C-alpha positions as CSV (number, residue, x, y, z in Angstrom):
1,M,101.4,109.0,122.3
2,E,103.0,108.4,118.9
3,T,100.0,106.4,117.9
4,I,97.7,109.2,118.8
5,A,99.9,111.8,117.1
6,R,99.8,109.7,113.9
7,F,96.1,109.3,114.1
8,L,95.6,113.1,114.5
9,E,97.8,113.8,111.5
10,E,95.8,111.4,109.4
11,S,92.5,112.7,110.7
12,V,92.6,115.7,108.4
13,M,91.2,113.3,105.7
14,G,88.4,112.3,108.0
15,F,87.6,108.8,109.3
16,S,84.5,106.7,109.5
17,I,84.6,104.7,112.7
18,L,83.0,101.4,112.2
19,G,81.6,98.5,114.2
20,N,81.9,98.1,118.0
21,T,84.5,100.8,118.2
22,G,82.1,103.4,116.9
23,Q,79.5,102.4,119.5
24,V,82.1,102.4,122.3
25,V,83.5,105.8,121.3
26,A,80.0,107.3,121.0
27,K,79.1,106.2,124.5
28,R,82.3,107.5,126.0
29,M,81.8,110.8,124.3
30,N,78.3,111.1,125.6
31,N,79.6,110.2,129.1
32,M,82.2,113.0,128.8
33,L,79.3,115.5,129.2
34,E,79.1,114.5,132.9
35,I,82.9,114.5,133.5
36,Y,84.7,117.6,134.7
37,G,88.3,118.7,135.3
38,P,91.3,116.6,134.7
39,S,89.1,113.4,134.4
40,R,87.6,114.8,131.2
41,I,91.1,115.3,129.7
42,I,92.0,111.7,130.7
43,E,88.8,110.4,129.1
44,L,89.6,112.3,125.9
45,L,93.0,110.7,125.8
46,R,91.4,107.3,126.3
47,I,89.1,107.9,123.4
48,L,91.9,109.1,121.1
49,N,93.9,106.0,122.0
50,I,91.0,103.8,121.1
51,L,90.6,105.6,117.8
52,A,94.3,105.5,117.1
53,E,94.6,101.7,117.8
54,T,91.4,100.4,116.2
55,N,91.3,98.7,112.8
56,E,87.6,99.5,112.6
57,K,88.1,102.8,110.7
58,E,88.1,103.9,107.1
59,K,89.6,107.1,105.7
60,L,87.0,109.3,104.0
61,A,89.4,111.0,101.6
62,S,92.7,110.1,99.9
63,P,95.9,112.0,100.6
64,D,95.9,113.1,97.0
65,I,92.7,115.1,97.4
66,F,94.6,118.1,98.8
67,K,96.9,118.1,95.8
68,I,93.9,117.9,93.4
69,L,92.1,120.7,95.2
70,K,95.2,122.9,95.2
71,L,95.6,122.4,91.4
72,Q,91.9,123.2,90.8
73,V,92.1,126.4,92.8
74,Q,95.3,127.5,91.1
75,S,93.7,126.8,87.7
76,K,90.7,128.9,88.6
77,L,92.8,131.7,89.9
78,Q,95.0,131.7,86.8
79,K,91.9,131.8,84.5
80,Y,90.5,134.7,86.6
81,V,93.7,136.7,86.4
82,T,94.2,136.2,82.7
83,T,90.7,137.0,81.8
84,S,90.3,140.1,84.0
């Protein structure tokens, strides 16, 4: 479960799932539409485990993007406050 927890923490930056893993996960997600009850939760955990363990993924944003966006917003707010 630690692997899944780490994956979920990193997922705020977004991931592109590549190669065979992307195809496998897409198929499993489509199949989830026909699964109900606890079996659906188990399948979700299987998918998360696949995503957490694969090397076929790329982060879409860098961790620094949040710092940059925060600074930009603060700068705009400061300009607005000082000019109003």
